[in-house]
BADRENTOR-753781 format. One line per 10 residues: number of its first residue (from 1); for each residue x, y, z of C-alpha. Coordinates in steps of 0.05 Angstrom, whole numbers. Example, Ala and Ser with C-alpha at 12.3 -4.5 7.8 and 13.67 -1.06 7.14 Angstrom:
! BADRENTOR-753781
1	246/-90/156 | 273/-21/143 $
This chain:
! BADRENTOR-753781
1	-920/770/-187 | -912/763/-262 | -841/751/-282 | -812/807/-323 | -773/796/-386 | -704/822/-372 | -654/790/-419 | -656/840/-477 | -590/828/-513 | -545/770/-530 $
11	-490/799/-486 | -540/808/-429 | -561/735/-437 | -489/712/-434 | -477/750/-370 | -542/732/-335 | -536/658/-353 | -477/654/-305 | -517/689/-250 | -586/657/-256 $
21	-600/582/-256 | -618/551/-323 | -685/526/-297 | -742/572/-278 | -761/526/-221 | -743/548/-151 | -739/510/-87 | -799/534/-47 | -786/536/28 | -832/484/57 $
31	-855/523/117 | -866/590/84 | -936/581/55 | -929/649/21 | -908/634/-50 | -960/645/-103 | -968/597/-161 | -977/599/-236 | -969/665/-272 | -969/702/-206 $
41	-908/663/-180 | -855/704/-144 | -784/678/-144 | -758/699/-76 | -781/700/-4 | -756/726/62 | -782/702/129 | -766/705/203 | -756/642/245 | -720/634/312 $
51	-697/707/312 | -662/696/245 | -679/720/175 | -679/668/120 | -674/689/47 | -687/647/-15 | -679/677/-86 | -668/651/-156 | -593/648/-146 | -578/642/-72 $
61	-599/625/-1 | -577/666/58 | -586/672/133 | -580/736/174 | -575/737/249 | -572/802/289 | -558/837/222 | -498/793/207 | -495/750/145 | -483/681/175 $
71	-495/641/111 | -491/657/37 | -498/597/-9 | -498/594/-84 | -552/555/-121 | -507/555/-182 | -449/518/-151 | -473/497/-82 | -415/534/-50 | -421/567/18 $
81	-383/633/23 | -389/648/97 | -354/607/149 | -374/600/222 | -355/657/267 | -370/681/338 | -428/730/329 | -415/760/397 | -348/787/372 | -379/829/316 $
91	-429/884/306 | -468/883/241 | -482/958/245 | -434/1012/266 | -430/1088/266 | -366/1118/238 | -341/1183/268 | -280/1225/249 | -210/1200/264 | -233/1128/249 $
101	-274/1124/313 | -324/1067/309 | -385/1057/353 | -424/991/353 | -499/993/346 | -521/926/376 | -548/892/438 | -487/906/480 | -493/957/536 | -567/948/549 $
111	-588/949/475 | -637/906/438 | -651/881/367 | -721/868/341 | -746/839/275 | -806/862/235 | -836/823/177 | -860/878/130 | -880/831/73 | -860/763/46 $
121	-803/798/10 | -782/849/61 | -757/847/133 | -732/903/177 | -683/895/234 | -686/950/286 | -626/965/330 | -627/1004/395 | -562/1010/433 | -532/1054/486 $
131	-495/1097/434 | -543/1099/376 | -600/1069/337 | -606/1039/268 | -644/999/217 | -625/946/167 | -677/933/113 | -672/867/76 | -706/856/9 | -696/819/-56 $
141	-700/828/-131 | -743/775/-165 | -711/786/-233 | -637/782/-216 | -640/743/-151 | -603/799/-114 | -605/802/-39 | -612/876/-21 | -586/906/44 | -601/978/63 $
151	-567/999/129 | -577/1065/166 | -558/1091/235 | -566/1153/277 | -547/1182/344 | -559/1244/386 | -483/1255/383 | -463/1299/324 | -408/1289/273 | -435/1223/245 $
161	-392/1210/183 | -420/1143/160 | -458/1081/178 | -423/1014/166 | -451/945/152 | -401/890/167 | -393/822/133 | -346/778/175 | -331/704/165 | -314/707/91 $
171	-281/642/70 | -206/648/73 | -193/619/4 | -232/674/-31 | -195/729/-68 | -220/800/-71 | -226/831/-140 | -237/905/-132 | -229/970/-173 | -171/997/-133 $
181	-115/1028/-175 | -146/999/-239 | -158/930/-210 | -129/883/-159 | -139/809/-145 | -111/792/-77 | -125/751/-15 | -162/791/37 | -104/785/86 | -52/811/36 $
191	-8/864/69 | -24/912/13 | -98/917/31 | -110/888/101 | -144/935/150 | -152/990/97 | -208/1037/78 | -221/1059/6 | -264/1120/-9 | -307/1126/-71 $
201	-291/1149/-124 | -220/1171/-110 | -191/1104/-91 | -251/1056/-94 | -262/1071/-168 | -331/1038/-175 | -384/1015/-126 | -367/942/-137 | -329/888/-101 | -322/815/-122 $
211	-302/754/-81 | -274/700/-127 | -268/626/-111 | -246/570/-157 | -315/558/-188 | -346/627/-181 | -361/671/-122 | -405/728/-99 | -405/803/-111 | -432/865/-78 $
221	-450/929/-114 | -487/994/-106 | -530/1017/-164 | -521/1090/-146 | -533/1149/-193 | -540/1201/-138 | -466/1210/-123 | -473/1184/-52 | -404/1179/-20 | -387/1110/2 $
231	-326/1070/24 | -301/998/25 | -268/974/89 | -224/912/78 | -210/873/141 | -196/899/211 | -140/894/261 | -170/830/290 | -201/798/228 | -171/803/158 $
241	-228/763/126 | -285/812/131 | -313/871/93 | -346/935/116 | -391/976/71 | -396/1050/90 | -450/1099/70 | -426/1170/83 | -465/1232/99 | -452/1293/57 $
251	-408/1345/91 | -409/1387/133 | -419/1335/188 | -410/1381/248 | -483/1376/266 | -499/1312/228 | -534/1257/268 | -548/1203/216 | -524/1165/154 | -556/1116/106 $
261	-598/1114/43 | -555/1068/0 | -575/998/-21 | -521/944/-26 | -539/888/-75 | -509/819/-64 | -510/761/-113 | -471/699/-134 | -441/678/-200 | -408/618/-233 $
271	-344/625/-273 | -293/682/-273 | -297/750/-241 | -310/780/-310 | -382/755/-305 | -404/803/-248 | -359/858/-276 | -395/855/-343 | -462/855/-308 | -442/918/-270 $
281	-417/950/-334 | -484/935/-367 | -520/970/-311 | -472/1029/-314 | -482/1037/-389 | -557/1036/-382 | -560/1081/-321 | -519/1136/-353 | -538/1125/-426 | -465/1114/-444 $
291	-479/1086/-513 | -488/1158/-534 | -420/1174/-505 | -388/1118/-544 | -417/1146/-608 | -386/1214/-594 | -315/1188/-590 | -272/1200/-653 | -246/1138/-686 | -172/1157/-677 $
301	-172/1145/-602 | -179/1071/-615 | -118/1071/-661 | -68/1099/-609 | -14/1046/-597 | 38/1086/-556 | 36/1141/-505 | 90/1185/-475 | 72/1217/-408 | 108/1281/-387 $
311	138/1288/-456 | 194/1341/-459 | 185/1395/-511 | 247/1377/-552 | 233/1379/-627 | 283/1324/-638 | 238/1276/-600 | 186/1284/-654 | 237/1269/-708 | 265/1205/-678 $
321	197/1181/-654 | 168/1187/-724 | 222/1139/-749 | 200/1086/-699 | 123/1092/-697 | 73/1122/-744 | 55/1190/-713 | -21/1182/-715 | -12/1121/-670 | 23/1163/-616 $
331	-7/1204/-559 | 38/1256/-525 | 22/1285/-457 | 58/1352/-458 | 63/1390/-391 | 112/1448/-399 | 84/1487/-457 | 65/1553/-423 | 99/1619/-409 | 89/1604/-335 $
341	125/1550/-297 | 92/1483/-288 | 37/1485/-234 | 40/1560/-228 | -10/1615/-246 | -68/1569/-264 | -118/1582/-296 | -76/1626/-343 | -56/1585/-403 | -11/1624/-450 $
351	34/1584/-497 | 108/1599/-499 | 144/1603/-566 | 178/1536/-550 | 110/1505/-534 | 79/1532/-598 | 135/1505/-640 | 131/1435/-610 | 55/1431/-617 | 54/1459/-688 $
361	109/1413/-712 | 77/1353/-678 | 10/1367/-710 | 40/1373/-779 | 73/1306/-770 | 8/1274/-747 | 21/1265/-672 | -36/1272/-623 | -14/1321/-569 | -49/1335/-503 $
371	-23/1399/-471 | -29/1398/-395 | -84/1439/-362 | -115/1432/-293 | -187/1417/-275 | -194/1446/-205 | -125/1469/-180 | -111/1543/-185 | -57/1590/-161 | -85/1637/-107 $
381	-39/1692/-133 | -78/1691/-198 | -131/1748/-203 | -187/1697/-213 | -178/1673/-141 | -218/1732/-112 | -279/1710/-152 | -280/1637/-129 | -242/1634/-62 | -305/1619/-22 $
391	-311/1553/-59 | -242/1522/-48 | -242/1450/-22 | -242/1442/54 | -229/1375/87 | -291/1343/115 | -258/1331/183 | -203/1382/193 | -235/1438/153 | -167/1455/124 $
401	-162/1483/54 | -145/1426/7 | -89/1433/-42 | -14/1433/-38 | 51/1471/-43 | 120/1444/-59 | 190/1471/-51 | 253/1434/-73 | 214/1369/-79 | 183/1376/-10 $
411	107/1375/-9 | 74/1425/38 | 2/1440/55 | -37/1502/36 | -23/1565/78 | -82/1583/122 | -57/1654/123 | -93/1695/70 | -31/1737/60 | 16/1677/53 $
421	-31/1639/8 | -34/1696/-43 | 39/1716/-45 | 80/1653/-51 | 78/1634/-124 | 149/1609/-121 | 125/1556/-71 | 77/1529/-123 | 17/1540/-78 | -48/1512/-107 $
431	-118/1507/-80 | -175/1465/-107 | -239/1499/-130 | -304/1460/-125 | -324/1441/-197 | -398/1447/-178 | -388/1522/-183 | -412/1541/-253 | -371/1605/-252 | -307/1564/-244 $
441	-327/1519/-302 | -340/1580/-344 | -274/1614/-327 | -234/1551/-337 | -270/1536/-402 | -257/1607/-428 | -182/1600/-416 | -177/1530/-446 | -220/1550/-506 | -174/1609/-521 $
451	-112/1565/-517 | -145/1511/-560 | -162/1561/-614 | -93/1592/-613 | -58/1525/-619 | -110/1490/-662 | -119/1435/-610 | -164/1375/-617 | -147/1344/-549 | -127/1369/-480 $
461	-105/1339/-414 | -138/1359/-348 | -98/1344/-285 | -129/1323/-218 | -195/1298/-247 | -196/1241/-197 | -197/1286/-134 | -272/1290/-119 | -281/1265/-48 | -332/1282/5 $
471	-318/1352/32 | -337/1399/88 | -368/1441/33 | -395/1380/-4 | -452/1412/-42 | -443/1472/-87 | -502/1491/-130 | -534/1427/-105 | -476/1386/-134 | -423/1343/-102 $
481	-352/1353/-127 | -359/1286/-163 | -420/1307/-203 | -387/1375/-213 | -325/1342/-243 | -369/1304/-291 | -401/1370/-312 | -333/1403/-318 | -304/1349/-364 | -367/1352/-407 $
491	-361/1428/-411 | -289/1424/-435 | -306/1370/-486 | -359/1414/-518 | -315/1475/-527 | -310/1501/-599 | -317/1443/-648 | -305/1394/-591 | -244/1369/-554 | -220/1300/-536 $
501	-206/1302/-461 | -153/1264/-422 | -149/1266/-347 | -113/1241/-285 | -140/1178/-254 | -199/1136/-275 | -265/1119/-241 | -336/1104/-260 | -355/1178/-262 | -295/1211/-297 $
511	-291/1156/-349 | -358/1178/-376 | -328/1241/-406 | -254/1224/-412 | -225/1190/-473 | -156/1179/-440 | -139/1171/-367 | -69/1174/-338 | -75/1121/-285 | -33/1109/-223 $
521	-4/1043/-201 | -21/1016/-132 | 3/1068/-82 | 62/1079/-127 | 57/1148/-157 | 130/1164/-169 | 164/1107/-131 | 141/1035/-123 | 112/1009/-59 | 135/942/-31 $
531	93/887/-61 | 72/926/-123 | 88/865/-166 | 28/829/-134 | -21/879/-164 | -11/860/-237 | -54/812/-277 | -122/842/-262 | -152/888/-315 | -218/901/-279 $
541	-223/974/-298 | -207/958/-370 | -266/910/-370 | -311/962/-337 | -290/1026/-374 | -246/1007/-433 | -301/1016/-485 | -303/1090/-469 | -237/1110/-437 | -166/1087/-455 $
551	-114/1084/-400 | -42/1108/-405 | 14/1102/-353 | 35/1157/-305 | 108/1160/-283 | 175/1124/-276 | 165/1085/-340 | 234/1094/-371 | 253/1020/-372 | 322/1038/-347 $
561	319/990/-288 | 281/930/-261 | 232/974/-223 | 211/1015/-282 | 208/952/-325 | 160/922/-274 | 118/986/-275 | 113/983/-351 | 91/910/-348 | 38/922/-294 $
571	9/978/-335 | 4/930/-394 | -30/878/-351 | -81/930/-329 | -98/940/-402 | -63/1007/-412 | -37/1033/-478 | 39/1020/-478 | 68/1081/-443 | 138/1107/-432 $
581	169/1167/-397 | 233/1198/-425 | 281/1256/-413 | 312/1262/-482 | 308/1240/-555 | 366/1192/-543 | 320/1146/-504 | 280/1137/-568 | 337/1135/-619 | 378/1087/-575 $
591	324/1053/-534 | 336/1003/-478 | 304/934/-481 | 239/953/-447 | 228/1014/-491 | 248/975/-553 | 194/924/-537 | 140/978/-531 | 162/1012/-595 | 158/946/-632 $
601	88/933/-603 | 65/1002/-627 | 95/995/-697 | 53/934/-715 $
């Protein structure tokens, strides 16, 4: 096989030099007899021996037994990343059912596992068990040295949610670097993440996970452009040092019998975790042609030095803020600008006189103001509801309508009574409409476009853009909610002469259309979870997405106490634009120490 020329840019060379050995020579397995020579030389091989699968690529060697990765060794550093473990205690392949029910697909209970050599670069492992069947296909990529694992499983029992491939025995001294809440770097047994499952793209914000050692490490990623729902399982009740990689079936799963179709790519690297992150970013940019998106962004978004989330509509705030920071460097997220109460009567967007005054004065002074709209939430008492009610989100397991209500600070679910759902505006009832529905995108766009024209807006904020999980009604107009959200953001950005769009949350799909993302801290939306301080210091999502989408903070960023000071600092460490939350102009004219620091940062 003739080697392809794959290093096309200086940046690509810099990344790949840390993943591929410097020499083109490879260590040929002595007993294989299958490698070609000269210009036809292939750079990887897979073969079966003693009921095990042996893999040798440009960058790594690996061994797989009964579907389990029992060895993964780097040719760059010589480091082994898998420690010895009792194979009888683990199943490589599992079927995931609702309510976290897991079924092993292995030799136990009268099952059997067989190996099939398909070619010198491809092996299949077949699993037949009492409760299901499955296949793991093992292959390689000659150019990158990737080891590629494609698991699938099926059963005659319905409601199959996902198939899982497990990797136990990960060395205890490795740290996981993952795109969870903008980036974490933690030991696998940390209480914040042990025995946890993270769904893509809501909480697992990109199909990438990195395991970092002192000299380098290994990484796993899915090069998926088909919006396949997936999940990362970190640890289990009995073993904190393992990973599970889930491939989900599209809902509804009531009669679903199988899951699979996603390839997981594994490779090693030398140096810091930024090396594999940059390689993933390079793939992402090429796969979605994101250079064109970069070129669309107006220059001013790169000049913003301070953000205020949930900015009150007090005109005096504009006056005192302009004395501290040049207005063109400031971005204001402005929620309560409408004639309707906050989170009521969406998608009607009519500006109040107070809202108009604030926006007009801010524009004249040079501030960038993002009035608050909503991407998928709507009030079922709004007349539009009758047109789109058949396409409201329903949970993939419970089938319940997805959304929320809240009264006096207490969050409630959505009424399942049609009567109650449509006549409780004072309870702030909202349902979520699938963004794959083109009629919803059209109606929302019409209302936002009218408001943008009336207020002469150049940027808007869309709430709830991160909520695009697998659903019972997963596909609408042949689109997942994730693809639909991408289409919705694009639709809004192209209204009129074009709008800069901000949104809630940040992941590898929404970042493609957003210029600003209001990002949450680790499980700390309004209040801080215990151990939040351990999640700082990792700016993974900034590395992945920062060229396109700038991050701002979400809530509780007043700097009035140690907790909010910590939240401000963690946002900064994630690479966010300095962000504060305030209740009055006094907090700008007479700032506390934390706010003073951010104002000084923004003024330079």
